[in-house]
N, C-alpha and C positions, 0 to 999 in steps of 0.2 A: 549611686547605682550604676551610672555610666562608667565610672572607673572600674568597678567590680566586673561589669560585663566585658569591658575591654581587656582586663587582665585575664579573665577566663578564656576569652576568644583567642588571645595571643598564645596562651598555653595550648589550647586545643589545636591550633595550626602550627605549633612548634616554632613560634617566633620568639625571640629573646626579650627579656626585660630591658636590656640596654646593649649598647655596642661599644667597642673600643675604637679609638682613633688610630691612625697609622703610627702614632708615637706611643701607643698603648695606654693612653689616658682614657678615662671613662667619659663617654660622650653624653652631653646633656640632651641630645635629640634634635637640637636646632638645625644642624647642617647634615643630618643623616640622610643618606640616599636609600639605605636598606631599612626594612621595617623593624620596629621594636616598640615596646610600650612607651619608652621615653619619646620617641619620634612621634608616635600617635598622639601623645599628650600635647606636645608642642604645636603640632600642625592641626589638630582637630579639637580635642577636649578643652584645651585652654581657651579657645575662641568661642565656645558655645554659650558662655554666660551673658553675652550681649545680645543674644538672639531670642530672649524671652520678652514678650510684648505686653502682657497684662501686668498690672501693678503687683498683684500677688505673686505671679511667677518671677518677676524681677526681684522682689524682696527675697524669695526663697533662693533664687540663683545667686544673689550677692552673698548670702550666708554660706552656701555650698561652695562658692568659688574660693573663699578663704580656706575651707577645709581641703579642697582639691589642691590648691597651691601648697599648703603645708604638707600634704601627703607626698606630692611630687618632690619638694625640696628635701623632705626627710629621707625618702628612698634614695635620691641622688647622693645625699651626704653619706648615707650608710654604705652604698655601693662604693663610692670613692674611698671611704675609710678602709674597706677591705683590700684595696689596691695600694694603699699607702704603706710604705716600708718604714717601720719604726723599730728602733732598738730600745729595749728596756734594760736599763742597768740594774743589776742585782746587788 
């Protein structure tokens, strides 16, 4: 739900899903100075999973952390694929 809320908020305030580096590569968000979903994930959402203190909350967070990491990696791979130039031989 946190990722969903973040994506909706970023769209609501017209912030991008990702940024491009100066060399026009897709940024993973780690060194971004400008806001984007990828930057928010790396600086905030990724770090939330260690902040659950009850046993039940920690168990749920561990499961959801894997799903969140997979979503982030999948989005990043798909975005990067859109920018890769490939020639298809016919």
